[in-house]
C-alpha positions as CSV (number, residue, x, y, z in Angstrom):
1,X,-156.7,66.5,-15.0
2,X,-160.0,68.5,-16.1
3,X,-162.8,65.8,-17.5
4,X,-164.6,67.5,-19.4
5,X,-167.8,66.2,-21.9
6,X,-167.2,66.8,-25.6
7,X,-168.8,70.0,-27.0
8,X,-170.4,70.8,-30.0
9,X,-170.3,74.0,-31.9
10,X,-172.8,75.0,-33.9
11,X,-172.9,77.6,-36.7
12,X,-169.0,76.5,-38.0
13,X,-169.6,75.2,-41.1
14,X,-171.4,78.5,-41.9
15,X,-168.7,80.3,-40.9
16,X,-166.7,78.0,-43.6
17,X,-168.9,79.0,-46.2
18,X,-168.7,82.7,-45.7
19,X,-165.0,82.0,-46.0
20,X,-164.9,79.8,-49.0
21,X,-167.9,82.0,-51.0
22,X,-165.4,85.5,-50.4
23,X,-162.5,83.4,-51.5
24,X,-164.6,81.9,-55.0
25,X,-165.5,85.7,-55.5
26,X,-162.5,86.9,-55.3
27,X,-160.5,84.6,-57.8
28,X,-163.1,85.1,-59.9
29,X,-162.7,88.8,-60.4
30,X,-158.9,88.0,-60.5
31,X,-159.1,85.6,-63.4
32,X,-161.8,87.7,-65.3
33,X,-158.6,90.2,-64.6
34,X,-155.7,88.2,-65.7
35,X,-158.3,87.4,-69.3
36,X,-158.7,90.8,-69.9
37,X,-162.6,90.6,-69.0
38,X,-163.9,94.0,-67.4
39,X,-164.4,93.7,-63.4
40,X,-168.4,94.6,-63.4
41,X,-168.4,94.7,-59.6
42,X,-165.9,97.0,-59.0
43,X,-166.0,97.8,-55.7
44,X,-162.7,98.3,-52.9
45,X,-163.1,94.8,-51.3
46,X,-162.7,92.9,-54.4
47,X,-158.8,93.3,-54.1
48,X,-158.7,91.8,-50.6
49,X,-161.8,89.3,-50.3
50,X,-159.7,86.4,-51.1
51,X,-156.7,87.3,-48.1
52,X,-160.1,88.1,-46.0
53,X,-161.6,84.6,-46.3
54,X,-158.5,83.0,-45.9
55,X,-157.9,85.3,-42.8
56,X,-161.4,84.1,-41.3
57,X,-160.7,80.1,-42.5
58,X,-157.6,80.8,-40.7
59,X,-158.9,81.8,-37.4
60,X,-161.7,79.2,-37.5
61,X,-158.8,76.5,-37.9
62,X,-156.7,77.8,-35.0
63,X,-159.9,77.6,-33.0
64,X,-161.3,74.2,-33.3
65,X,-157.8,72.4,-33.6
66,X,-156.7,73.9,-30.5
67,X,-159.9,73.5,-28.2
68,X,-159.9,69.7,-29.3
69,X,-156.3,69.2,-28.7
70,X,-157.0,71.0,-25.0
71,X,-160.1,68.9,-24.6
72,X,-157.9,65.5,-25.5
73,X,-155.2,66.8,-23.2
74,X,-158.4,67.2,-20.4
75,X,-159.6,64.2,-20.7
76,X,-156.8,61.6,-21.2
77,X,-153.8,63.8,-19.9
78,X,-151.7,63.9,-23.0
79,X,-152.0,64.8,-26.4
80,X,-152.0,61.3,-29.0
81,X,-149.6,63.8,-31.6
82,X,-149.8,60.5,-34.1
83,X,-153.4,60.3,-34.2
84,X,-153.8,64.0,-34.7
85,X,-151.3,63.9,-37.8
86,X,-152.8,60.5,-39.2
87,X,-156.3,62.5,-39.5
88,X,-154.7,65.7,-41.0
89,X,-152.9,63.8,-43.8
90,X,-156.1,61.8,-44.6
91,X,-158.0,64.9,-44.8
92,X,-156.1,67.7,-46.6
93,X,-153.2,65.6,-48.5
94,X,-155.5,64.0,-50.8
95,X,-156.9,66.4,-52.6
96,X,-154.0,68.7,-52.1
97,X,-152.0,66.0,-54.4
98,X,-154.9,65.6,-56.5
99,X,-154.9,69.3,-57.6
100,X,-151.2,69.2,-57.8
101,X,-151.1,66.3,-60.1
102,X,-153.9,67.9,-62.3
103,X,-152.2,71.3,-62.6
104,X,-148.7,69.5,-63.7
105,X,-150.1,67.2,-65.9
106,X,-153.4,67.2,-66.9
107,X,-154.7,70.9,-67.1
108,X,-151.9,71.9,-69.6
109,X,-152.8,69.3,-72.1
110,X,-157.0,70.8,-72.5
111,X,-156.7,74.0,-74.3
112,X,-160.0,74.5,-72.2
113,X,-158.2,75.0,-68.8
114,X,-155.7,77.8,-70.5
115,X,-154.3,80.4,-68.6
116,X,-152.2,83.6,-69.3
117,X,-148.4,83.1,-68.6
118,X,-149.0,79.5,-67.5
119,X,-146.1,78.0,-69.6
120,X,-143.4,79.6,-68.2
121,X,-144.6,78.0,-64.4
122,X,-144.5,74.8,-66.2
123,X,-141.3,74.5,-67.2
124,X,-138.7,76.8,-65.7
125,X,-137.6,75.4,-62.4
126,X,-140.3,72.7,-62.5
127,X,-137.8,69.8,-59.7
128,X,-137.5,72.8,-57.7
129,X,-141.6,73.8,-57.5
130,X,-142.4,69.9,-57.7
131,X,-140.1,68.9,-55.0
132,X,-141.6,71.5,-52.5
133,X,-145.1,70.8,-53.3
134,X,-144.5,67.3,-52.8
135,X,-142.8,68.3,-49.3
136,X,-146.5,70.1,-49.1
137,X,-144.8,73.5,-48.5
138,X,-146.4,74.9,-51.3
139,X,-146.3,78.7,-49.7
140,X,-142.6,78.3,-50.1
141,X,-142.7,77.5,-54.0
142,X,-145.4,80.0,-54.3
143,X,-143.2,82.6,-53.0
144,X,-139.8,81.5,-54.5
145,X,-141.0,80.1,-58.1
146,X,-144.9,80.9,-58.2
147,X,-147.6,78.2,-59.6
148,X,-149.9,77.4,-61.7
149,X,-152.5,79.3,-61.4
150,X,-154.9,76.1,-60.8
151,X,-153.0,75.3,-57.7
152,X,-151.5,78.6,-57.0
153,X,-153.9,78.6,-53.8
154,X,-152.7,75.7,-52.2
155,X,-149.9,78.4,-50.6
156,X,-152.3,78.6,-47.5
157,X,-152.7,74.8,-47.4
158,X,-148.8,75.0,-46.8
159,X,-149.5,77.9,-44.0
160,X,-152.2,75.8,-42.3
161,X,-150.0,71.9,-42.5
162,X,-146.9,74.2,-40.7
163,X,-149.5,75.7,-38.2
164,X,-150.1,71.6,-37.5
165,X,-146.6,71.4,-37.0
166,X,-146.2,73.5,-34.5
167,X,-149.8,73.7,-32.1
168,X,-150.0,70.2,-30.6
169,X,-146.3,70.5,-29.2
170,X,-147.0,73.6,-28.1
171,X,-150.1,71.7,-26.3
172,X,-148.6,68.6,-25.3
173,X,-145.4,70.0,-23.8
174,X,-147.1,73.5,-22.2
175,X,-143.7,74.3,-20.4
176,X,-141.5,74.0,-23.0
177,X,-143.0,75.9,-25.5
178,X,-140.6,78.6,-25.9
179,X,-137.7,76.2,-27.1
180,X,-140.7,74.6,-29.3
181,X,-141.2,78.0,-30.9
182,X,-137.7,78.9,-31.6
183,X,-136.9,75.9,-32.7
184,X,-139.9,76.1,-35.2
185,X,-139.4,79.9,-35.8
186,X,-135.3,79.1,-36.6
187,X,-136.6,76.0,-38.9
188,X,-139.2,78.0,-41.1
189,X,-136.8,80.9,-41.7
190,X,-133.5,78.7,-42.4
191,X,-135.9,76.9,-45.2
192,X,-136.6,80.5,-46.0
193,X,-133.1,81.5,-46.4
194,X,-131.8,78.1,-48.2
195,X,-134.6,78.7,-51.0
196,X,-133.9,82.6,-51.4
197,X,-129.9,81.0,-51.8
198,X,-131.3,78.5,-54.5
199,X,-133.6,80.9,-56.3
200,X,-130.6,84.1,-55.9
201,X,-132.6,86.5,-57.0
202,X,-131.7,90.4,-56.9
203,X,-131.7,92.2,-54.1
204,X,-134.8,94.1,-54.4
205,X,-137.0,90.9,-55.2
206,X,-135.2,89.0,-52.7
207,X,-137.0,91.4,-50.5
208,X,-140.0,91.2,-51.9
209,X,-140.1,87.4,-51.7
210,X,-139.5,88.0,-48.0
211,X,-142.5,90.1,-47.4
212,X,-145.0,88.1,-49.6
213,X,-143.5,85.5,-47.0
214,X,-144.0,87.0,-43.9
215,X,-147.6,88.7,-45.1
216,X,-149.0,85.0,-46.0
217,X,-147.3,83.1,-42.9
218,X,-150.0,84.2,-40.4
219,X,-149.4,81.8,-37.8
220,X,-150.5,84.8,-35.7
221,X,-154.0,84.6,-36.8
222,X,-154.4,80.8,-36.4
223,X,-152.7,81.4,-32.7
224,X,-155.6,84.2,-32.4
225,X,-158.4,81.3,-33.1
226,X,-156.2,79.0,-30.2
227,X,-156.7,82.2,-28.0
228,X,-160.5,81.7,-28.3
229,X,-160.7,78.6,-27.8
230,X,-158.2,78.6,-24.4
231,X,-160.8,81.6,-23.9
232,X,-163.7,78.8,-24.2
233,X,-161.9,75.8,-23.0
234,X,-161.2,77.7,-19.3
235,X,-164.6,79.3,-19.1
236,X,-162.9,83.1,-18.9
237,X,-166.6,84.0,-18.5
238,X,-165.8,87.5,-17.2
239,X,-164.3,88.4,-20.4
240,X,-166.7,86.0,-22.2
241,X,-170.0,87.5,-21.2
242,X,-169.1,91.0,-22.3
243,X,-168.2,90.1,-25.7
244,X,-171.5,88.0,-26.0
245,X,-173.9,91.3,-25.3
246,X,-175.9,92.3,-27.9
247,X,-175.4,95.3,-27.7
248,X,-171.4,94.7,-28.3
249,X,-172.0,92.9,-31.1
250,X,-173.9,95.0,-32.9
251,X,-171.6,97.6,-32.6
252,X,-168.6,95.2,-33.6
253,X,-170.7,93.7,-36.9
254,X,-171.5,97.2,-37.8
255,X,-167.9,98.1,-37.8
256,X,-166.8,94.8,-39.5
257,X,-169.2,95.7,-42.6
258,X,-168.4,99.4,-42.9
259,X,-164.7,98.4,-43.1
260,X,-165.2,95.0,-45.5
261,X,-167.4,97.2,-47.8
262,X,-165.1,100.3,-48.1
263,X,-162.0,98.3,-48.7
264,X,-160.0,99.8,-45.6
265,X,-156.9,97.1,-45.6
266,X,-154.9,96.9,-42.3
267,X,-150.9,95.4,-42.7
268,X,-149.5,94.7,-39.4
269,X,-148.4,91.7,-37.4
270,X,-151.7,91.0,-35.8
271,X,-154.3,92.1,-38.3
272,X,-156.8,94.4,-37.1
273,X,-159.6,92.3,-39.2
274,X,-158.5,88.9,-37.8
275,X,-159.6,90.5,-34.1
276,X,-163.4,90.9,-36.2
277,X,-163.4,87.6,-37.3
278,X,-162.5,85.8,-33.6
279,X,-165.3,87.8,-32.0
280,X,-167.4,86.0,-35.1
281,X,-166.5,82.9,-34.2
282,X,-166.9,83.0,-30.7
283,X,-170.6,84.5,-31.0
284,X,-171.7,82.2,-34.0
285,X,-170.4,78.9,-32.3
286,X,-170.5,80.0,-28.6
287,X,-173.1,82.4,-27.9
288,X,-176.5,81.2,-27.2
289,X,-177.8,84.7,-28.2
290,X,-175.9,85.4,-30.7
291,X,-177.8,87.9,-33.7
292,X,-176.2,86.0,-36.2
293,X,-177.0,82.6,-37.1
294,X,-175.8,80.5,-39.8
295,X,-177.5,76.8,-39.5
296,X,-179.7,76.8,-42.7
297,X,-179.0,73.6,-44.6
298,X,-177.2,74.6,-47.6
299,X,-174.8,77.0,-45.8
300,X,-174.7,73.4,-43.8
301,X,-173.5,71.6,-46.7
302,X,-171.1,74.2,-47.8
303,X,-169.3,74.1,-44.9
304,X,-168.8,70.3,-45.3
305,X,-167.5,70.4,-48.7
306,X,-165.5,74.0,-48.2
307,X,-162.0,72.6,-48.4
308,X,-162.9,70.8,-51.8
309,X,-164.2,74.3,-52.6
310,X,-161.6,76.0,-52.1
311,X,-159.1,73.3,-53.7
312,X,-161.0,72.9,-57.1
313,X,-162.8,76.4,-57.6
314,X,-160.0,78.2,-59.8
315,X,-159.7,75.0,-62.2
316,X,-163.3,75.3,-62.6
317,X,-163.9,79.3,-63.0
318,X,-161.0,79.0,-65.9
319,X,-162.9,76.2,-67.6
320,X,-166.0,77.8,-67.7
321,X,-164.6,81.6,-68.8
322,X,-163.0,79.4,-71.5
323,X,-165.9,77.5,-72.2
324,X,-167.7,81.2,-73.0
325,X,-164.8,82.5,-74.9
326,X,-165.1,79.3,-77.2
327,X,-168.7,79.0,-77.5
328,X,-170.3,81.8,-76.3
329,X,-169.0,85.1,-78.4
330,X,-170.1,88.3,-77.0
331,X,-170.4,86.8,-73.7
332,X,-168.1,89.5,-72.1
333,X,-171.3,92.0,-71.6
334,X,-172.6,92.2,-67.6
335,X,-175.9,90.5,-68.7
336,X,-173.6,87.0,-69.1
337,X,-171.0,87.8,-66.6
338,X,-174.0,86.7,-64.1
339,X,-174.6,83.8,-65.4
340,X,-170.7,83.3,-65.0
341,X,-171.2,84.0,-61.3
342,X,-173.8,81.1,-61.3
343,X,-172.1,78.8,-63.3
344,X,-168.7,79.3,-61.6
345,X,-170.1,79.0,-58.0
346,X,-172.3,76.1,-59.4
347,X,-169.7,74.0,-61.2
348,X,-167.5,74.7,-57.9
349,X,-170.0,73.4,-55.4
350,X,-170.7,70.5,-57.5
351,X,-166.8,69.2,-58.4
352,X,-167.0,69.5,-54.7
353,X,-169.2,67.7,-53.4
354,X,-168.4,64.8,-55.3
355,X,-164.8,65.0,-54.4
356,X,-166.8,65.3,-50.6
357,X,-168.7,62.0,-51.1
358,X,-166.8,60.1,-53.4
359,X,-162.7,60.8,-52.5
360,X,-162.7,62.6,-49.0
361,X,-165.6,61.0,-46.4
362,X,-164.5,57.1,-48.0
363,X,-160.7,58.2,-47.2
364,X,-161.6,59.3,-43.7
365,X,-163.7,56.3,-43.2
366,X,-161.1,54.1,-43.9
367,X,-158.5,55.8,-41.2
368,X,-161.0,55.3,-38.6
369,X,-162.1,51.8,-39.2
370,X,-157.8,51.5,-39.9
371,X,-156.2,53.9,-36.7
372,X,-159.5,54.5,-35.0
373,X,-160.8,57.8,-34.6
């Protein structure tokens, strides 16, 4: 058994802030497009900014969760699955279910939250949608039935939750990794197959659904973050010292920025961008000589509220756009759209901050009092 002291990773909130901002920016442009508003900042990266932001979240999540699990096993000789899942439930489920409830039972009755094509998603196959959402399978609901725009972003919560269903058991029972992984993959494939049989789409639509599901089911991206945690936990300095070199950092970040702003996108089992994100996470969190520092108080705050920012920002964007439509004729010119960006971001931060202080933190504190840390 390895006895290691708890380790603090700086800059993680800064990484979360960057990832959340990419997603907010992407959805703002996406909502504008759906509402017939010109995308003023029409650059190639807009199309993939949200996907890349989620990818960065996934790598970071895999890194942090894996390190905590390895650390727990090293200190205590085992992984307490009950405590792990309790913390995930108290952290993720409350505002996940809140946005689901608001999207199906509140927003549809408020004109200021109106969004194109919403009626069908609230009436057709409603029991199936809600059942999958209540089972915390929003990625399945998204692929099979689509979701109201206000909560469509929750598909990634489903993918992350399914990673949590798998990962602790791989760490807890390392000698049984293969059968555990096979069981997990068979269960996932079985659920998707059953869902497709229920929907019974055309062959072309079925293939499209499967492709979309596989494109979103980025367990390998989180596993890459887990590999990074393994390297750090086991002090693989021969490799780490190389990627921590300043010249290597400069070269990697230049390539990343060129790819990012050119809008180049890669498809495949292991996304090329995820490799850069893994490099980024390792350097800013573990390298004392990192050339990127994200410790600013603003970044720290945005990182702390990033989960709420991710959950609520779509509804805030739709609300602000609709309020502009109602009360500010002629706002669609470029000058007003700058105001739209500012208000959307500030509004999303305000709602997420309120949620963090009055919903998320109190529930986690209750969990710690009731069940321990």
